[in-house]
C-alpha positions as CSV (number, residue, x, y, z in Angstrom):
1,X,36.9,54.6,-7.1
2,X,38.6,52.5,-4.7
3,X,38.0,52.9,-0.8
4,X,41.0,54.0,1.6
5,X,41.0,51.8,4.7
6,X,43.0,54.2,6.2
7,X,40.3,56.6,6.7
8,X,38.6,54.1,8.8
9,X,41.7,53.8,10.8
10,X,42.0,57.7,11.2
11,X,37.8,57.8,12.1
12,X,37.9,55.2,14.5
13,X,39.8,57.0,17.2
14,X,37.8,60.3,16.6
15,X,34.7,58.6,17.1
16,X,35.8,57.1,20.0
17,X,37.2,60.3,21.3
18,X,33.8,62.5,20.6
19,X,31.7,59.7,22.3
20,X,33.7,59.7,25.4
21,X,33.6,63.9,25.7
22,X,29.6,63.4,25.0
23,X,29.4,60.8,27.8
24,X,31.5,62.8,30.2
25,X,29.4,65.9,29.5
26,X,25.8,64.3,30.0
27,X,27.3,62.3,33.2
28,X,28.6,66.1,34.6
29,X,25.3,67.2,34.0
30,X,23.4,64.4,35.2
31,X,25.7,64.9,38.4
32,X,24.6,68.4,38.5
33,X,21.0,67.8,38.6
34,X,21.2,65.1,41.4
35,X,23.6,67.5,43.5
36,X,20.6,70.2,43.1
37,X,17.5,67.9,43.5
38,X,18.6,66.6,46.9
39,X,19.9,70.1,48.0
40,X,16.4,71.6,47.3
41,X,14.8,68.9,49.1
42,X,16.9,69.0,52.4
43,X,16.5,73.1,52.2
44,X,12.3,72.1,52.2
45,X,12.9,69.6,55.0
46,X,14.8,72.3,56.8
47,X,12.2,74.9,56.2
48,X,9.4,72.5,57.3
49,X,10.8,71.7,60.4
50,X,11.3,75.5,61.0
51,X,7.6,76.0,60.3
52,X,8.5,78.2,57.4
53,X,6.0,76.7,54.9
54,X,5.8,79.1,52.4
55,X,9.8,78.7,51.7
56,X,9.1,74.8,52.1
57,X,6.7,74.9,49.4
58,X,9.0,77.2,47.1
59,X,11.9,74.6,47.8
60,X,9.6,71.4,47.2
61,X,8.2,72.8,43.9
62,X,12.1,73.4,42.5
63,X,12.8,69.8,43.7
64,X,10.0,68.2,41.6
65,X,11.0,70.5,38.7
66,X,14.5,69.1,38.8
67,X,13.1,65.5,39.3
68,X,9.4,65.4,38.1
69,X,9.6,61.4,38.8
70,X,9.8,61.5,42.5
71,X,6.4,60.6,43.9
72,X,7.4,61.5,47.2
73,X,8.3,64.8,46.4
74,X,4.7,65.0,45.3
75,X,3.2,63.5,48.4
76,X,5.2,66.4,50.3
77,X,4.1,69.1,48.2
78,X,0.4,68.1,48.2
79,X,0.4,67.5,52.0
80,X,1.8,71.0,52.4
81,X,-1.0,72.6,50.2
82,X,-3.8,71.2,51.9
83,X,-2.0,72.1,55.4
84,X,-2.1,75.8,54.0
85,X,-5.4,75.4,52.6
86,X,-4.6,75.6,49.1
87,X,-6.6,72.7,48.1
88,X,-6.7,73.6,44.6
89,X,-3.1,73.4,44.4
90,X,-2.9,70.2,46.7
91,X,-5.8,68.5,44.0
92,X,-3.8,69.2,41.0
93,X,-0.9,67.6,43.0
94,X,-3.0,64.6,43.5
95,X,-4.4,64.2,40.2
96,X,-1.3,64.7,38.2
97,X,0.0,61.7,40.3
98,X,-3.0,59.9,39.7
99,X,-2.7,60.4,35.8
100,X,0.7,58.7,35.7
101,X,0.7,55.3,34.0
102,X,3.9,54.1,35.8
103,X,2.4,54.8,39.6
104,X,2.8,51.8,41.5
105,X,-0.5,50.3,43.0
106,X,0.4,51.3,46.8
107,X,1.6,55.0,45.6
108,X,-1.9,55.0,43.6
109,X,-3.7,53.9,46.6
110,X,-2.0,56.6,48.6
111,X,-2.6,59.4,46.3
112,X,-6.3,58.3,46.0
113,X,-6.3,58.7,49.8
114,X,-5.0,62.1,49.7
115,X,-7.2,63.3,47.2
116,X,-10.0,62.4,49.3
117,X,-8.7,64.1,52.2
118,X,-8.2,67.2,49.9
119,X,-11.9,67.2,49.0
120,X,-13.3,66.4,52.5
121,X,-10.9,69.4,54.1
122,X,-12.2,71.8,51.5
123,X,-15.8,71.0,52.0
124,X,-16.5,69.3,48.7
125,X,-18.3,66.7,50.4
126,X,-20.1,64.8,47.2
127,X,-16.7,64.7,45.6
128,X,-14.8,63.6,48.9
129,X,-17.2,60.5,49.0
130,X,-16.7,59.2,45.4
131,X,-13.2,59.6,46.1
132,X,-13.6,57.6,49.8
133,X,-15.8,55.1,47.8
134,X,-12.8,53.9,45.5
135,X,-10.6,53.1,48.5
136,X,-12.6,50.3,48.8
137,X,-10.7,47.4,49.2
138,X,-7.5,49.0,49.9
139,X,-5.0,49.7,52.8
140,X,-6.6,53.0,53.5
141,X,-10.3,51.3,53.6
142,X,-10.9,51.3,57.4
143,X,-9.7,55.0,57.2
144,X,-12.2,55.8,54.1
145,X,-15.1,54.2,55.9
146,X,-14.4,56.9,59.0
147,X,-14.4,59.7,57.0
148,X,-17.4,58.3,54.8
149,X,-19.2,57.6,58.6
150,X,-18.5,61.5,59.3
151,X,-19.8,62.9,56.1
152,X,-23.3,61.0,56.6
153,X,-23.4,62.3,60.1
154,X,-22.4,65.6,59.0
155,X,-25.3,65.3,56.2
156,X,-27.4,63.6,58.4
157,X,-28.0,60.9,56.4
158,X,-28.8,58.2,58.5
159,X,-29.6,55.2,56.6
160,X,-26.3,55.7,54.9
161,X,-24.3,56.0,57.8
162,X,-26.0,53.0,58.8
163,X,-24.9,51.0,56.5
164,X,-21.4,52.1,56.7
165,X,-21.4,51.7,60.6
166,X,-22.8,48.0,60.0
167,X,-20.0,47.1,57.5
168,X,-17.1,48.4,59.5
169,X,-18.8,46.2,62.9
170,X,-18.8,43.2,60.4
171,X,-15.3,43.6,59.4
172,X,-14.3,43.8,63.2
173,X,-13.2,47.5,62.8
174,X,-15.2,48.0,66.3
175,X,-18.4,48.2,68.5
176,X,-20.6,50.3,66.6
177,X,-23.9,49.2,68.4
178,X,-24.4,52.2,70.4
179,X,-23.8,54.8,67.4
180,X,-26.3,52.4,65.4
181,X,-29.1,53.0,68.2
182,X,-28.5,56.8,68.0
183,X,-29.5,56.6,64.4
184,X,-32.3,54.8,64.9
185,X,-33.0,57.3,67.3
186,X,-32.2,60.4,65.1
187,X,-34.7,58.7,62.3
188,X,-37.4,58.1,65.0
189,X,-37.0,62.1,66.0
190,X,-37.5,62.7,62.7
191,X,-40.6,60.6,62.1
192,X,-42.3,61.9,65.3
193,X,-41.6,65.5,64.0
194,X,-43.9,64.4,60.7
195,X,-46.6,62.7,63.3
196,X,-45.6,59.4,62.5
197,X,-45.4,57.7,66.0
198,X,-46.0,54.4,65.9
199,X,-43.4,54.4,63.2
200,X,-41.0,56.1,65.9
201,X,-41.9,53.9,68.3
202,X,-40.9,51.0,66.3
203,X,-37.4,52.4,65.4
204,X,-37.0,53.2,69.0
205,X,-37.3,49.4,69.8
206,X,-35.2,48.6,67.3
207,X,-32.6,51.1,68.9
208,X,-33.1,49.1,72.4
209,X,-32.2,45.8,70.5
210,X,-29.4,47.0,69.1
211,X,-28.0,48.5,72.0
212,X,-29.7,47.5,75.2
213,X,-27.5,49.4,78.0
214,X,-27.8,52.8,75.6
215,X,-29.8,55.2,77.8
216,X,-31.2,57.4,74.6
217,X,-33.7,54.9,73.2
218,X,-35.5,54.7,76.6
219,X,-35.3,58.5,77.0
220,X,-36.7,59.0,73.9
221,X,-39.5,56.4,74.4
222,X,-40.2,57.5,77.6
223,X,-41.1,60.8,75.8
224,X,-43.0,59.7,73.0
225,X,-45.3,58.0,75.3
226,X,-45.7,61.4,77.4
227,X,-46.3,63.0,73.9
228,X,-48.8,60.7,73.0
229,X,-50.7,60.7,76.6
230,X,-49.5,57.4,77.9
231,X,-48.3,58.1,81.5
232,X,-48.0,54.7,82.7
233,X,-45.9,53.8,79.2
234,X,-43.9,56.7,80.3
235,X,-43.3,55.0,83.8
236,X,-42.4,52.0,82.3
237,X,-40.0,53.1,79.9
238,X,-38.2,55.2,82.8
239,X,-38.0,52.4,85.0
240,X,-36.3,50.0,82.1
241,X,-33.9,52.9,81.7
242,X,-33.3,52.9,85.4
243,X,-32.2,49.2,85.0
244,X,-30.5,49.3,81.4
245,X,-28.3,52.7,82.5
246,X,-29.0,54.0,85.7
247,X,-26.2,56.9,85.3
248,X,-28.5,58.3,82.6
249,X,-31.9,58.5,85.1
250,X,-31.0,62.5,86.0
251,X,-31.8,63.3,82.4
252,X,-35.4,62.2,82.7
253,X,-36.3,62.8,86.5
254,X,-38.4,65.5,85.4
255,X,-40.4,63.2,83.2
256,X,-40.4,60.6,85.9
257,X,-42.3,63.0,88.5
258,X,-44.5,64.3,85.7
259,X,-45.4,60.4,84.9
260,X,-45.5,59.4,88.8
261,X,-47.9,62.3,89.6
262,X,-50.2,61.5,86.7
263,X,-50.7,57.7,87.2
264,X,-51.0,58.1,91.1
265,X,-47.4,56.2,91.8
266,X,-45.7,58.7,93.7
267,X,-44.7,57.2,96.5
268,X,-43.0,54.1,94.2
269,X,-41.1,56.7,92.0
270,X,-39.9,58.5,95.4
271,X,-38.6,55.4,96.6
272,X,-36.8,54.5,93.2
273,X,-35.5,58.1,93.3
274,X,-34.1,57.9,97.0
275,X,-32.4,54.6,96.2
276,X,-30.9,56.2,93.0
277,X,-29.6,59.3,95.0
278,X,-27.8,57.1,97.8
279,X,-26.1,55.2,95.0
280,X,-25.0,58.4,92.8
281,X,-26.0,62.0,94.1
282,X,-27.4,64.2,91.8
283,X,-28.8,67.5,91.7
284,X,-31.4,66.7,89.3
285,X,-32.1,63.8,91.5
286,X,-32.7,65.9,94.1
287,X,-34.8,68.5,92.6
288,X,-37.2,65.3,91.9
289,X,-37.2,63.9,95.4
290,X,-38.0,67.4,96.9
291,X,-41.3,67.5,94.0
292,X,-42.1,64.3,95.3
293,X,-42.4,64.7,98.7
294,X,-44.2,67.7,98.4
295,X,-46.7,65.7,95.8
296,X,-47.3,62.9,98.4
297,X,-48.2,65.3,101.3
298,X,-44.6,65.8,102.9
299,X,-44.4,69.0,105.0
300,X,-42.4,71.5,102.5
301,X,-39.9,72.6,104.9
302,X,-39.0,69.0,105.9
303,X,-38.8,68.2,101.9
304,X,-36.2,70.9,101.5
305,X,-34.2,69.3,104.4
306,X,-33.0,67.1,101.3
307,X,-30.4,70.4,100.5
308,X,-29.2,70.5,103.9
309,X,-28.4,66.7,103.8
310,X,-26.9,67.4,100.2
311,X,-24.5,69.9,101.3
312,X,-23.5,68.1,104.1
313,X,-21.9,65.5,101.9
314,X,-21.0,67.6,99.0
315,X,-20.5,71.8,98.7
316,X,-23.0,72.9,96.3
317,X,-23.9,76.6,95.2
318,X,-26.8,75.0,93.3
319,X,-28.3,73.2,96.0
320,X,-27.6,76.1,98.4
321,X,-29.4,78.7,96.1
322,X,-32.6,76.0,96.1
323,X,-32.8,75.6,99.8
324,X,-32.4,79.3,100.6
325,X,-35.1,80.2,98.2
326,X,-37.9,79.7,100.6
327,X,-36.1,80.5,103.6
328,X,-36.3,83.6,106.1
329,X,-33.6,85.4,106.7
330,X,-32.8,87.5,109.2
331,X,-32.6,90.8,107.4
332,X,-35.7,89.6,104.9
333,X,-35.7,92.9,102.8
334,X,-32.7,91.8,101.3
335,X,-33.5,88.5,100.4
336,X,-34.5,89.0,96.7
337,X,-30.9,90.8,96.1
338,X,-29.2,88.1,97.6
339,X,-31.5,85.0,96.0
340,X,-31.0,87.0,92.3
341,X,-27.5,87.3,92.9
342,X,-26.9,83.5,93.8
343,X,-29.0,82.5,91.2
344,X,-27.0,84.5,89.0
345,X,-23.9,82.8,90.2
346,X,-25.1,79.0,90.3
347,X,-26.8,79.1,86.5
348,X,-23.4,78.6,84.7
349,X,-22.8,75.6,87.2
350,X,-25.8,73.7,86.0
351,X,-24.9,73.2,82.2
352,X,-24.0,70.3,80.7
353,X,-20.4,70.1,79.2
354,X,-18.4,68.0,76.9
355,X,-16.3,65.8,77.8
356,X,-14.3,65.9,74.5
357,X,-13.9,69.5,73.6
358,X,-15.1,71.1,76.7
359,X,-18.3,73.1,74.9
360,X,-21.2,73.9,77.5
361,X,-24.8,74.1,76.7
362,X,-27.8,74.4,78.6
363,X,-29.2,71.4,77.6
364,X,-27.8,68.0,77.2
365,X,-27.0,66.8,73.8
366,X,-26.1,62.9,72.3
367,X,-23.9,64.5,70.2
368,X,-21.8,67.5,70.8
369,X,-22.5,70.5,68.5
370,X,-19.1,71.7,69.0
371,X,-17.2,68.6,68.2
372,X,-19.3,66.2,67.0
373,X,-18.3,63.4,69.7
374,X,-21.3,61.0,70.8
375,X,-22.3,60.5,74.3
376,X,-19.5,62.9,75.3
377,X,-21.9,64.7,77.8
378,X,-22.1,63.1,81.0
379,X,-25.7,63.2,82.7
380,X,-24.3,65.4,85.5
381,X,-24.2,69.4,85.4
382,X,-20.9,70.9,85.5
383,X,-20.9,72.2,89.2
384,X,-21.0,67.9,89.7
385,X,-18.0,67.1,87.5
């Protein structure tokens, strides 16, 4: 049977026409998909700008389904889930990104960082720590170390926190010497709570070497010597505090009065307090001066004139309340009621306030229990701020 070449001549145009029609159909379908994907993307962006997160998520999901290879849409969707508190969905989005073999190194690092944030926001600290550790040597290294530092501080793992802080300081990511001193003081407090007073003293000595100008090691050492029944060493630690960080002396003023009275050095302590009060007036220093003047035999009425002098320079309800406590009024029968009302009004003014978040407390904190900031509490009462 002979092959007829005419069939080939007839079939070639037909095949060409069918191929052309198929290509046009594929091209039209591709154009429709590309048109649909940007439309969904911009719709989601518009919802996001109008703070309509639910609608934005639906639009981004539609865009991702139309173009599953678009990494930016995945990142936008994952961040939206995290902001809404849907951490499980955010984790799934970022884990899906990390599972892709075609993901670039930069996007892989970015997805790893986003996954660590998901775990961190969800409170899964163990998984967050593992994810953050994988960011060493990436552009997110500094951010990961700060997040790790926050995790170790929250869990009170001071040795691990010290390790991270030392690495950050070695990498010129900031000065962490004061924070390292805080970590040593925290460990010293733990040792002292278990009765290991010598170990606590050694840790505080290291803290003073790490940050010589930090006030906390001096204050903690003075309190530790007081607990050990060593008033002379307590007084010596407080003198070092006055030299290294005079602004923090009001925090230890009552302790100074007690140590000076125990060692018979009230006059020397009184002179030191008066000098520091002249440089920076403080209600705590004022109370300590009045107490020491009474201890050295000064007339009580003359000693309490310090409150009047303070009122001449600064209006203070707290100082006025203290002065009025021992004064005789024309209507003495009403004195208790007046004194009680003044003390009630002055009590909130004797608190300490965090400069970072405004959290107020009766006692001074080295780390704010509200916002976890270090050294955010001034050594001054609310009325003095």
